[in-house]
N, CA, C and O atoms as CSV, one atom per row, in Angstrom:
chain,resi,resn,atom,element,x,y,z
A,1,UNK,N,N,59.466,110.014,153.332
A,1,UNK,CA,C,58.303,109.150,153.177
A,1,UNK,C,C,57.486,109.632,151.986
A,1,UNK,O,O,57.151,110.814,151.900
A,2,UNK,N,N,57.166,108.738,151.077
A,2,UNK,CA,C,56.405,109.085,149.882
A,2,UNK,C,C,54.915,109.156,150.208
A,2,UNK,O,O,54.388,108.340,150.964
A,3,UNK,N,N,54.254,110.143,149.627
A,3,UNK,CA,C,52.844,110.408,149.904
A,3,UNK,C,C,51.977,109.837,148.784
A,3,UNK,O,O,52.082,110.254,147.630
A,4,UNK,N,N,51.132,108.891,149.131
A,4,UNK,CA,C,50.263,108.218,148.162
A,4,UNK,C,C,48.813,108.590,148.418
A,4,UNK,O,O,48.359,108.645,149.561
A,5,UNK,N,N,48.097,108.846,147.331
A,5,UNK,CA,C,46.649,109.026,147.412
A,5,UNK,C,C,46.016,107.716,146.982
A,5,UNK,O,O,46.161,107.290,145.836
A,6,UNK,N,N,45.317,107.084,147.901
A,6,UNK,CA,C,44.589,105.848,147.635
A,6,UNK,C,C,43.138,106.208,147.374
A,6,UNK,O,O,42.494,106.844,148.208
A,7,UNK,N,N,42.619,105.805,146.218
A,7,UNK,CA,C,41.240,106.117,145.852
A,7,UNK,C,C,40.498,104.792,145.729
A,7,UNK,O,O,40.624,104.087,144.727
A,8,UNK,N,N,39.724,104.463,146.759
A,8,UNK,CA,C,39.074,103.155,146.866
A,8,UNK,C,C,37.785,103.297,147.656
A,8,UNK,O,O,37.790,103.832,148.765
A,9,UNK,N,N,36.685,102.823,147.098
A,9,UNK,CA,C,35.397,102.971,147.786
A,9,UNK,C,C,35.058,101.817,148.720
A,9,UNK,O,O,34.186,101.966,149.575
A,10,UNK,N,N,35.722,100.670,148.581
A,10,UNK,CA,C,35.440,99.524,149.436
A,10,UNK,C,C,36.134,99.708,150.787
A,10,UNK,O,O,37.363,99.729,150.861
A,11,UNK,N,N,35.344,99.840,151.851
A,11,UNK,CA,C,35.884,100.147,153.177
A,11,UNK,C,C,36.851,99.074,153.681
A,11,UNK,O,O,37.932,99.404,154.168
A,12,UNK,N,N,36.483,97.810,153.572
A,12,UNK,CA,C,37.345,96.740,154.080
A,12,UNK,C,C,38.658,96.659,153.312
A,12,UNK,O,O,39.734,96.584,153.905
A,13,UNK,N,N,38.555,96.674,151.992
A,13,UNK,CA,C,39.766,96.591,151.170
A,13,UNK,C,C,40.627,97.837,151.365
A,13,UNK,O,O,41.848,97.738,151.478
A,14,UNK,N,N,39.996,99.003,151.404
A,14,UNK,CA,C,40.734,100.243,151.604
A,14,UNK,C,C,41.486,100.268,152.926
A,14,UNK,O,O,42.638,100.695,152.990
A,15,UNK,N,N,40.824,99.806,153.979
A,15,UNK,CA,C,41.467,99.754,155.296
A,15,UNK,C,C,42.684,98.845,155.270
A,15,UNK,O,O,43.748,99.202,155.777
A,16,UNK,N,N,42.522,97.663,154.674
A,16,UNK,CA,C,43.621,96.699,154.594
A,16,UNK,C,C,44.783,97.266,153.779
A,16,UNK,O,O,45.940,97.162,154.187
A,17,UNK,N,N,44.476,97.863,152.633
A,17,UNK,CA,C,45.528,98.389,151.768
A,17,UNK,C,C,46.224,99.593,152.404
A,17,UNK,O,O,47.444,99.731,152.303
A,18,UNK,N,N,45.467,100.445,153.045
A,18,UNK,CA,C,46.055,101.591,153.735
A,18,UNK,C,C,47.049,101.127,154.797
A,18,UNK,O,O,48.148,101.672,154.903
A,19,UNK,N,N,46.672,100.142,155.567
A,19,UNK,CA,C,47.572,99.613,156.615
A,19,UNK,C,C,48.827,99.001,156.008
A,19,UNK,O,O,49.934,99.223,156.499
A,20,UNK,N,N,48.651,98.235,154.943
A,20,UNK,CA,C,49.793,97.576,154.312
A,20,UNK,C,C,50.764,98.612,153.739
A,20,UNK,O,O,51.978,98.481,153.899
A,21,UNK,N,N,50.238,99.624,153.083
A,21,UNK,CA,C,51.097,100.666,152.521
A,21,UNK,C,C,51.823,101.431,153.629
A,21,UNK,O,O,53.002,101.761,153.494
A,22,UNK,N,N,51.122,101.707,154.712
A,22,UNK,CA,C,51.737,102.403,155.849
A,22,UNK,C,C,52.851,101.559,156.457
A,22,UNK,O,O,53.908,102.086,156.802
A,23,UNK,N,N,52.625,100.265,156.589
A,23,UNK,CA,C,53.665,99.371,157.106
A,23,UNK,C,C,54.890,99.355,156.200
A,23,UNK,O,O,55.998,99.073,156.657
A,24,UNK,N,N,54.697,99.655,154.927
A,24,UNK,CA,C,55.799,99.683,153.974
A,24,UNK,C,C,56.350,101.085,153.755
A,24,UNK,O,O,56.937,101.386,152.716
A,25,UNK,N,N,56.147,101.938,154.763
A,25,UNK,CA,C,56.780,103.260,154.824
A,25,UNK,C,C,56.220,104.283,153.829
A,25,UNK,O,O,56.942,105.179,153.391
A,26,UNK,N,N,54.946,104.152,153.473
A,26,UNK,CA,C,54.297,105.164,152.659
A,26,UNK,C,C,53.343,105.956,153.541
A,26,UNK,O,O,52.738,105.406,154.460
A,27,UNK,N,N,53.212,107.226,153.266
A,27,UNK,CA,C,52.192,108.051,153.899
A,27,UNK,C,C,50.970,107.964,152.997
A,27,UNK,O,O,51.066,108.222,151.797
A,28,UNK,N,N,49.818,107.601,153.565
A,28,UNK,CA,C,48.631,107.339,152.753
A,28,UNK,C,C,47.495,108.284,153.124
A,28,UNK,O,O,47.173,108.464,154.298
A,29,UNK,N,N,46.898,108.880,152.103
A,29,UNK,CA,C,45.657,109.622,152.242
A,29,UNK,C,C,44.627,108.833,151.458
A,29,UNK,O,O,44.858,108.473,150.303
A,30,UNK,N,N,43.489,108.562,152.085
A,30,UNK,CA,C,42.497,107.676,151.482
A,30,UNK,C,C,41.242,108.466,151.110
A,30,UNK,O,O,40.598,109.075,151.964
A,31,UNK,N,N,40.912,108.444,149.825
A,31,UNK,CA,C,39.679,109.055,149.329
A,31,UNK,C,C,38.706,107.932,148.962
A,31,UNK,O,O,39.113,106.892,148.444
A,32,UNK,N,N,37.418,108.154,149.238
A,32,UNK,CA,C,36.417,107.112,149.029
A,32,UNK,C,C,35.758,107.162,147.648
A,32,UNK,O,O,35.025,106.243,147.280
A,33,UNK,N,N,36.010,108.220,146.887
A,33,UNK,CA,C,35.485,108.322,145.517
A,33,UNK,C,C,36.309,109.349,144.751
A,33,UNK,O,O,37.094,110.097,145.334
A,34,UNK,N,N,36.119,109.373,143.441
A,34,UNK,CA,C,36.929,110.214,142.583
A,34,UNK,C,C,36.816,111.700,142.847
A,34,UNK,O,O,37.816,112.414,142.772
A,35,UNK,N,N,35.628,112.183,143.153
A,35,UNK,CA,C,35.460,113.617,143.410
A,35,UNK,C,C,36.253,114.038,144.642
A,35,UNK,O,O,36.925,115.069,144.628
A,36,UNK,N,N,36.177,113.247,145.702
A,36,UNK,CA,C,36.962,113.539,146.904
A,36,UNK,C,C,38.448,113.526,146.577
A,36,UNK,O,O,39.197,114.387,147.038
A,37,UNK,N,N,38.875,112.554,145.783
A,37,UNK,CA,C,40.287,112.451,145.407
A,37,UNK,C,C,40.748,113.686,144.644
A,37,UNK,O,O,41.821,114.223,144.920
A,38,UNK,N,N,39.947,114.137,143.692
A,38,UNK,CA,C,40.347,115.294,142.891
A,38,UNK,C,C,40.428,116.554,143.761
A,38,UNK,O,O,41.303,117.394,143.552
A,39,UNK,N,N,39.547,116.685,144.707
A,39,UNK,CA,C,39.614,117.816,145.636
A,39,UNK,C,C,40.901,117.752,146.462
A,39,UNK,O,O,41.548,118.775,146.684
A,40,UNK,N,N,41.271,116.555,146.915
A,40,UNK,CA,C,42.499,116.394,147.699
A,40,UNK,C,C,43.737,116.719,146.878
A,40,UNK,O,O,44.676,117.333,147.386
A,41,UNK,N,N,43.748,116.315,145.616
A,41,UNK,CA,C,44.893,116.587,144.740
A,41,UNK,C,C,45.094,118.089,144.559
A,41,UNK,O,O,46.225,118.552,144.415
A,42,UNK,N,N,44.017,118.839,144.565
A,42,UNK,CA,C,44.115,120.288,144.405
A,42,UNK,C,C,44.652,120.957,145.667
A,42,UNK,O,O,45.171,122.072,145.606
A,43,UNK,N,N,44.529,120.280,146.813
A,43,UNK,CA,C,44.929,120.858,148.089
A,43,UNK,C,C,46.295,120.404,148.582
A,43,UNK,O,O,46.947,121.127,149.336
A,44,UNK,N,N,46.742,119.219,148.172
A,44,UNK,CA,C,47.973,118.645,148.717
A,44,UNK,C,C,48.830,118.070,147.596
A,44,UNK,O,O,48.379,117.913,146.461
A,45,UNK,N,N,50.065,117.763,147.938
A,45,UNK,CA,C,51.003,117.201,146.981
A,45,UNK,C,C,51.100,115.685,147.178
A,45,UNK,O,O,51.286,115.208,148.297
A,46,UNK,N,N,50.973,114.939,146.083
A,46,UNK,CA,C,51.068,113.485,146.149
A,46,UNK,C,C,52.145,112.996,145.182
A,46,UNK,O,O,52.332,113.548,144.098
A,47,UNK,N,N,52.843,111.951,145.605
A,47,UNK,CA,C,53.882,111.352,144.769
A,47,UNK,C,C,53.303,110.344,143.790
A,47,UNK,O,O,53.919,110.046,142.767
A,48,UNK,N,N,52.122,109.816,144.095
A,48,UNK,CA,C,51.500,108.795,143.260
A,48,UNK,C,C,50.062,108.578,143.710
A,48,UNK,O,O,49.735,108.758,144.883
A,49,UNK,N,N,49.204,108.187,142.763
A,49,UNK,CA,C,47.811,107.844,143.087
A,49,UNK,C,C,47.540,106.403,142.702
A,49,UNK,O,O,47.946,105.942,141.636
A,50,UNK,N,N,46.852,105.704,143.581
A,50,UNK,CA,C,46.351,104.352,143.309
A,50,UNK,C,C,44.845,104.493,143.164
A,50,UNK,O,O,44.160,104.918,144.094
A,51,UNK,N,N,44.330,104.132,141.989
A,51,UNK,CA,C,42.928,104.423,141.673
A,51,UNK,C,C,42.143,103.162,141.351
A,51,UNK,O,O,42.552,102.366,140.506
A,52,UNK,N,N,41.021,102.985,142.024
A,52,UNK,CA,C,40.049,101.957,141.665
A,52,UNK,C,C,39.227,102.516,140.508
A,52,UNK,O,O,39.130,103.733,140.349
A,53,UNK,N,N,38.639,101.640,139.704
A,53,UNK,CA,C,37.839,102.120,138.571
A,53,UNK,C,C,36.382,102.320,138.957
A,53,UNK,O,O,35.809,103.381,138.714
A,54,UNK,N,N,35.788,101.301,139.558
A,54,UNK,CA,C,34.351,101.352,139.854
A,54,UNK,C,C,34.107,102.008,141.208
A,54,UNK,O,O,34.300,101.399,142.260
A,55,UNK,N,N,33.671,103.285,141.149
A,55,UNK,CA,C,33.400,104.034,142.364
A,55,UNK,C,C,32.190,104.926,142.152
A,55,UNK,O,O,31.857,105.274,141.020
A,56,UNK,N,N,31.532,105.297,143.249
A,56,UNK,CA,C,30.404,106.234,143.126
A,56,UNK,C,C,30.900,107.662,142.887
A,56,UNK,O,O,32.086,107.950,143.046
A,57,UNK,N,N,30.013,108.518,142.517
A,57,UNK,CA,C,30.210,109.961,142.336
A,57,UNK,C,C,31.119,110.283,141.144
A,57,UNK,O,O,30.703,110.998,140.233
A,58,UNK,N,N,32.347,109.769,141.140
A,58,UNK,CA,C,33.226,109.912,139.984
A,58,UNK,C,C,34.043,108.632,139.866
A,58,UNK,O,O,34.764,108.261,140.792
A,59,UNK,N,N,33.928,107.960,138.722
A,59,UNK,CA,C,34.655,106.697,138.547
A,59,UNK,C,C,36.147,106.972,138.318
A,59,UNK,O,O,36.563,108.108,138.088
A,60,UNK,N,N,36.928,105.904,138.388
A,60,UNK,CA,C,38.375,106.029,138.273
A,60,UNK,C,C,38.864,106.504,136.920
A,60,UNK,O,O,39.847,107.242,136.851
A,61,UNK,N,N,38.202,106.101,135.834
A,61,UNK,CA,C,38.615,106.561,134.514
A,61,UNK,C,C,38.428,108.070,134.370
A,61,UNK,O,O,39.284,108.755,133.811
A,62,UNK,N,N,37.320,108.577,134.870
A,62,UNK,CA,C,37.068,110.022,134.819
A,62,UNK,C,C,38.095,110.766,135.665
A,62,UNK,O,O,38.620,111.798,135.247
A,63,UNK,N,N,38.379,110.242,136.852
A,63,UNK,CA,C,39.392,110.847,137.715
A,63,UNK,C,C,40.747,110.862,137.023
A,63,UNK,O,O,41.448,111.874,137.049
A,64,UNK,N,N,41.117,109.753,136.409
A,64,UNK,CA,C,42.415,109.659,135.736
A,64,UNK,C,C,42.535,110.708,134.634
A,64,UNK,O,O,43.587,111.330,134.484
A,65,UNK,N,N,41.492,110.906,133.880
A,65,UNK,CA,C,41.484,111.911,132.813
A,65,UNK,C,C,41.707,113.306,133.403
A,65,UNK,O,O,42.468,114.107,132.859
A,66,UNK,N,N,41.035,113.586,134.520
A,66,UNK,CA,C,41.188,114.895,135.165
A,66,UNK,C,C,42.608,115.086,135.706
A,66,UNK,O,O,43.170,116.177,135.616
A,67,UNK,N,N,43.179,114.021,136.266
A,67,UNK,CA,C,44.557,114.104,136.765
A,67,UNK,C,C,45.510,114.349,135.606
A,67,UNK,O,O,46.372,115.225,135.678
A,68,UNK,N,N,45.355,113.572,134.532
A,68,UNK,CA,C,46.230,113.730,133.361
A,68,UNK,C,C,46.155,115.139,132.787
A,68,UNK,O,O,47.172,115.709,132.392
A,69,UNK,N,N,44.962,115.693,132.742
A,69,UNK,CA,C,44.775,117.035,132.179
A,69,UNK,C,C,45.300,118.133,133.093
A,69,UNK,O,O,45.922,119.086,132.623
A,70,UNK,N,N,45.059,118.011,134.387
A,70,UNK,CA,C,45.371,119.096,135.322
A,70,UNK,C,C,46.699,118.937,136.061
A,70,UNK,O,O,47.340,119.929,136.409
A,71,UNK,N,N,47.111,117.696,136.301
A,71,UNK,CA,C,48.327,117.428,137.077
A,71,UNK,C,C,49.137,116.323,136.398
A,71,UNK,O,O,49.307,115.249,136.976
A,72,UNK,N,N,49.636,116.564,135.190
A,72,UNK,CA,C,50.309,115.500,134.431
A,72,UNK,C,C,51.581,114.978,135.091
A,72,UNK,O,O,52.071,113.909,134.727
A,73,UNK,N,N,52.115,115.713,136.047
A,73,UNK,CA,C,53.331,115.271,136.728
A,73,UNK,C,C,53.067,114.188,137.779
A,73,UNK,O,O,54.008,113.545,138.243
A,74,UNK,N,N,51.802,113.978,138.160
A,74,UNK,CA,C,51.477,112.983,139.181
A,74,UNK,C,C,51.255,111.620,138.513
A,74,UNK,O,O,50.313,111.450,137.739
A,75,UNK,N,N,52.123,110.657,138.816
A,75,UNK,CA,C,51.908,109.319,138.253
A,75,UNK,C,C,50.734,108.631,138.945
A,75,UNK,O,O,50.437,108.907,140.107
A,76,UNK,N,N,50.077,107.740,138.222
A,76,UNK,CA,C,48.984,106.976,138.825
A,76,UNK,C,C,48.920,105.597,138.220
A,76,UNK,O,O,49.387,105.351,137.108
A,77,UNK,N,N,48.326,104.704,138.989
A,77,UNK,CA,C,48.068,103.358,138.494
A,77,UNK,C,C,46.671,102.956,138.910
A,77,UNK,O,O,46.113,103.467,139.881
A,78,UNK,N,N,46.126,102.031,138.151
A,78,UNK,CA,C,44.819,101.483,138.487
A,78,UNK,C,C,45.015,100.190,139.253
A,78,UNK,O,O,45.863,99.368,138.905
A,79,UNK,N,N,44.223,100.018,140.299
A,79,UNK,CA,C,44.160,98.778,141.073
A,79,UNK,C,C,42.681,98.442,141.151
A,79,UNK,O,O,41.948,99.028,141.949
A,80,UNK,N,N,42.241,97.504,140.329
A,80,UNK,CA,C,40.808,97.327,140.124
A,80,UNK,C,C,40.429,95.884,139.813
A,80,UNK,O,O,41.278,95.074,139.439
A,81,UNK,N,N,39.166,95.578,139.970
A,81,UNK,CA,C,38.642,94.268,139.597
A,81,UNK,C,C,38.293,94.215,138.110
A,81,UNK,O,O,38.054,93.134,137.572
A,82,UNK,N,N,38.260,95.356,137.447
A,82,UNK,CA,C,37.936,95.403,136.012
A,82,UNK,C,C,39.126,94.860,135.237
A,82,UNK,O,O,40.198,95.465,135.221
A,83,UNK,N,N,38.930,93.719,134.596
A,83,UNK,CA,C,40.069,93.036,133.994
A,83,UNK,C,C,39.964,92.792,132.495
A,83,UNK,O,O,40.813,92.095,131.939
A,84,UNK,N,N,38.972,93.328,131.830
A,84,UNK,CA,C,38.870,93.094,130.398
A,84,UNK,C,C,40.004,93.809,129.666
A,84,UNK,O,O,40.559,94.793,130.154
A,85,UNK,N,N,40.323,93.303,128.517
A,85,UNK,CA,C,41.351,93.913,127.677
A,85,UNK,C,C,40.997,95.368,127.391
A,85,UNK,O,O,41.866,96.238,127.441
A,86,UNK,N,N,39.739,95.636,127.096
A,86,UNK,CA,C,39.292,96.994,126.787
A,86,UNK,C,C,39.518,97.945,127.967
A,86,UNK,O,O,39.942,99.086,127.782
A,87,UNK,N,N,39.231,97.463,129.180
A,87,UNK,CA,C,39.450,98.298,130.371
A,87,UNK,C,C,40.932,98.584,130.577
A,87,UNK,O,O,41.313,99.720,130.858
A,88,UNK,N,N,41.772,97.553,130.439
A,88,UNK,CA,C,43.214,97.746,130.616
A,88,UNK,C,C,43.756,98.747,129.593
A,88,UNK,O,O,44.539,99.633,129.935
A,89,UNK,N,N,43.335,98.596,128.348
A,89,UNK,CA,C,43.794,99.501,127.296
A,89,UNK,C,C,43.302,100.922,127.560
A,89,UNK,O,O,44.057,101.882,127.408
A,90,UNK,N,N,42.045,101.053,127.953
A,90,UNK,CA,C,41.498,102.381,128.266
A,90,UNK,C,C,42.310,103.039,129.385
A,90,UNK,O,O,42.668,104.213,129.286
A,91,UNK,N,N,42.597,102.290,130.438
A,91,UNK,CA,C,43.361,102.834,131.556
A,91,UNK,C,C,44.752,103.286,131.147
A,91,UNK,O,O,45.212,104.351,131.558
A,92,UNK,N,N,45.418,102.478,130.340
A,92,UNK,CA,C,46.764,102.827,129.895
A,92,UNK,C,C,46.735,104.009,128.920
A,92,UNK,O,O,47.638,104.845,128.939
A,93,UNK,N,N,45.713,104.084,128.076
A,93,UNK,CA,C,45.583,105.229,127.165
A,93,UNK,C,C,45.342,106.529,127.927
A,93,UNK,O,O,45.698,107.607,127.450
A,94,UNK,N,N,44.744,106.429,129.098
A,94,UNK,CA,C,44.521,107.613,129.930
A,94,UNK,C,C,45.811,108.095,130.596
A,94,UNK,O,O,45.840,109.159,131.214
A,95,UNK,N,N,46.874,107.303,130.465
A,95,UNK,CA,C,48.159,107.716,131.011
A,95,UNK,C,C,48.605,106.961,132.246
A,95,UNK,O,O,49.590,107.340,132.879
A,96,UNK,N,N,47.897,105.895,132.601
A,96,UNK,CA,C,48.281,105.123,133.789
A,96,UNK,C,C,49.689,104.553,133.618
A,96,UNK,O,O,50.068,104.109,132.534
A,97,UNK,N,N,50.441,104.575,134.693
A,97,UNK,CA,C,51.772,103.980,134.696
A,97,UNK,C,C,51.707,102.468,134.852
A,97,UNK,O,O,52.673,101.764,134.558
A,98,UNK,N,N,50.566,101.972,135.315
A,98,UNK,CA,C,50.365,100.530,135.459
A,98,UNK,C,C,48.874,100.263,135.627
A,98,UNK,O,O,48.094,101.164,135.937
A,99,UNK,N,N,48.503,99.021,135.418
A,99,UNK,CA,C,47.117,98.599,135.563
A,99,UNK,C,C,47.164,97.227,136.223
A,99,UNK,O,O,47.535,96.239,135.589
A,100,UNK,N,N,46.791,97.169,137.486
A,100,UNK,CA,C,46.876,95.934,138.267
A,100,UNK,C,C,45.465,95.447,138.563
A,100,UNK,O,O,44.605,96.213,139.000
A,101,UNK,N,N,45.243,94.164,138.317
A,101,UNK,CA,C,43.920,93.573,138.507
A,101,UNK,C,C,43.872,92.845,139.852
A,101,UNK,O,O,44.788,92.105,140.210
A,102,UNK,N,N,42.781,93.075,140.586
A,102,UNK,CA,C,42.535,92.356,141.845
A,102,UNK,C,C,42.060,90.953,141.507
A,102,UNK,O,O,41.330,90.793,140.528
A,103,UNK,N,N,42.428,89.948,142.250
A,103,UNK,CA,C,43.397,89.964,143.354
A,103,UNK,C,C,44.823,90.125,142.822
A,103,UNK,O,O,45.099,89.841,141.656
A,104,UNK,N,N,45.704,90.577,143.679
A,104,UNK,CA,C,47.077,90.868,143.294
A,104,UNK,C,C,48.013,90.442,144.406
A,104,UNK,O,O,47.580,90.170,145.526
A,105,UNK,N,N,49.281,90.386,144.098
A,105,UNK,CA,C,50.300,90.079,145.097
A,105,UNK,C,C,50.733,91.386,145.757
A,105,UNK,O,O,51.193,92.303,145.077
A,106,UNK,N,N,50.588,91.474,147.065
A,106,UNK,CA,C,50.882,92.713,147.781
A,106,UNK,C,C,52.342,93.137,147.615
A,106,UNK,O,O,52.625,94.320,147.431
A,107,UNK,N,N,53.249,92.198,147.679
A,107,UNK,CA,C,54.667,92.527,147.526
A,107,UNK,C,C,54.951,93.075,146.126
A,107,UNK,O,O,55.772,93.979,145.965
A,108,UNK,N,N,54.279,92.533,145.125
A,108,UNK,CA,C,54.436,93.017,143.758
A,108,UNK,C,C,53.942,94.466,143.634
A,108,UNK,O,O,54.560,95.280,142.948
A,109,UNK,N,N,52.846,94.774,144.290
A,109,UNK,CA,C,52.332,96.146,144.274
A,109,UNK,C,C,53.378,97.110,144.817
A,109,UNK,O,O,53.633,98.151,144.212
A,110,UNK,N,N,53.978,96.777,145.941
A,110,UNK,CA,C,54.990,97.648,146.554
A,110,UNK,C,C,56.160,97.866,145.594
A,110,UNK,O,O,56.645,98.988,145.451
A,111,UNK,N,N,56.607,96.811,144.945
A,111,UNK,CA,C,57.716,96.941,143.998
A,111,UNK,C,C,57.334,97.810,142.804
A,111,UNK,O,O,58.138,98.617,142.339
A,112,UNK,N,N,56.124,97.648,142.314
A,112,UNK,CA,C,55.668,98.475,141.191
A,112,UNK,C,C,55.573,99.943,141.599
A,112,UNK,O,O,55.949,100.826,140.827
A,113,UNK,N,N,55.073,100.211,142.807
A,113,UNK,CA,C,54.997,101.589,143.299
A,113,UNK,C,C,56.388,102.212,143.372
A,113,UNK,O,O,56.595,103.338,142.919
A,114,UNK,N,N,57.325,101.487,143.936
A,114,UNK,CA,C,58.691,101.995,144.071
A,114,UNK,C,C,59.326,102.230,142.707
A,114,UNK,O,O,60.036,103.218,142.519
A,115,UNK,N,N,59.080,101.339,141.756
A,115,UNK,CA,C,59.632,101.501,140.410
A,115,UNK,C,C,59.085,102.755,139.738
A,115,UNK,O,O,59.834,103.521,139.131
A,116,UNK,N,N,57.786,102.956,139.850
A,116,UNK,CA,C,57.168,104.147,139.244
A,116,UNK,C,C,57.741,105.411,139.876
A,116,UNK,O,O,58.069,106.363,139.168
A,117,UNK,N,N,57.863,105.426,141.192
A,117,UNK,CA,C,58.377,106.612,141.877
A,117,UNK,C,C,59.842,106.864,141.535
A,117,UNK,O,O,60.263,108.014,141.408
A,118,UNK,N,N,60.614,105.795,141.387
A,118,UNK,CA,C,62.023,105.953,141.020
A,118,UNK,C,C,62.134,106.557,139.610
A,118,UNK,O,O,62.925,107.474,139.385
A,119,UNK,N,N,61.343,106.040,138.668
A,119,UNK,CA,C,61.370,106.580,137.306
A,119,UNK,C,C,60.921,108.042,137.287
A,119,UNK,O,O,61.507,108.867,136.586
A,120,UNK,N,N,59.894,108.353,138.050
A,120,UNK,CA,C,59.389,109.728,138.112
A,120,UNK,C,C,60.453,110.663,138.685
A,120,UNK,O,O,60.646,111.771,138.184
A,121,UNK,N,N,61.134,110.221,139.722
A,121,UNK,CA,C,62.189,111.042,140.327
A,121,UNK,C,C,63.325,111.257,139.333
A,121,UNK,O,O,63.876,112.355,139.257
A,122,UNK,N,N,63.680,110.234,138.577
A,122,UNK,CA,C,64.738,110.361,137.569
A,122,UNK,C,C,64.317,111.336,136.468
A,122,UNK,O,O,65.117,112.166,136.037
A,123,UNK,N,N,63.076,111.241,136.016
A,123,UNK,CA,C,62.573,112.154,134.987
A,123,UNK,C,C,62.580,113.594,135.493
A,123,UNK,O,O,62.980,114.509,134.773
A,124,UNK,N,N,62.138,113.789,136.729
A,124,UNK,CA,C,62.107,115.137,137.307
A,124,UNK,C,C,63.514,115.707,137.434
A,124,UNK,O,O,63.731,116.895,137.196
A,125,UNK,N,N,64.466,114.861,137.809
A,125,UNK,CA,C,65.851,115.287,137.937
A,125,UNK,C,C,66.413,115.689,136.575
A,125,UNK,O,O,67.086,116.711,136.449
A,126,UNK,N,N,66.133,114.884,135.568
A,126,UNK,CA,C,66.592,115.173,134.209
A,126,UNK,C,C,65.979,116.479,133.701
A,126,UNK,O,O,66.673,117.306,133.111
A,127,UNK,N,N,64.688,116.659,133.930
A,127,UNK,CA,C,63.996,117.875,133.492
A,127,UNK,C,C,64.579,119.104,134.173
A,127,UNK,O,O,64.760,120.137,133.528
A,128,UNK,N,N,64.874,119.010,135.462
A,128,UNK,CA,C,65.469,120.118,136.202
A,128,UNK,C,C,66.846,120.456,135.641
A,128,UNK,O,O,67.165,121.628,135.443
A,129,UNK,N,N,67.665,119.432,135.385
A,129,UNK,CA,C,68.994,119.653,134.827
A,129,UNK,C,C,68.898,120.308,133.448
A,129,UNK,O,O,69.645,121.239,133.149
A,130,UNK,N,N,67.994,119.831,132.623
A,130,UNK,CA,C,67.808,120.378,131.285
A,130,UNK,C,C,67.385,121.832,131.347
A,130,UNK,O,O,67.898,122.665,130.601
A,131,UNK,N,N,66.450,122.140,132.235
A,131,UNK,CA,C,65.978,123.514,132.402
A,131,UNK,C,C,67.117,124.418,132.853
A,131,UNK,O,O,67.262,125.535,132.356
A,132,UNK,N,N,67.925,123.937,133.795
A,132,UNK,CA,C,69.051,124.736,134.279
A,132,UNK,C,C,70.061,124.990,133.162
A,132,UNK,O,O,70.612,126.087,133.067
A,133,UNK,N,N,70.311,123.985,132.314
A,133,UNK,CA,C,71.224,124.151,131.183
A,133,UNK,C,C,70.707,125.198,130.200
A,133,UNK,O,O,71.481,125.997,129.674
A,134,UNK,N,N,69.411,125.193,129.957
A,134,UNK,CA,C,68.803,126.138,129.025
A,134,UNK,C,C,68.894,127.564,129.572
A,134,UNK,O,O,69.174,128.503,128.827
A,135,UNK,N,N,68.658,127.719,130.872
A,135,UNK,CA,C,68.691,129.040,131.503
A,135,UNK,C,C,70.097,129.617,131.469
A,135,UNK,O,O,70.268,130.824,131.292
A,136,UNK,N,N,71.104,128.771,131.635
A,136,UNK,CA,C,72.489,129.246,131.664
A,136,UNK,C,C,72.869,129.588,130.259
A,136,UNK,O,O,73.997,130.015,130.011
């Protein structure tokens, strides 16, 4: 089961998304703001983060920068109502694997999550093989 960190401050939307992800065989940890999320990332291992942009205490862009700097191996995507071209570009420049605007198709989200995780697993496998070749 893949472990996802959901970072969303809206209680109703977060509850709905957490349930949907769980029904689709993901283990979900839900943080209500960026600071809580960053603390959780330091304590546990996550396969992917889903990040909202507009949140109290620490916004999603700031969180993404901290993840990219401290945990570059953790893929993340933005799931947000912020839909301007500038916001999308900013999110992708921060290293996001995807930028999804609300409202969205739930089935599409699941497919995008699986695609990102599959690519990440392939990259990790390649890196491990390369490292082993170098050591030998």
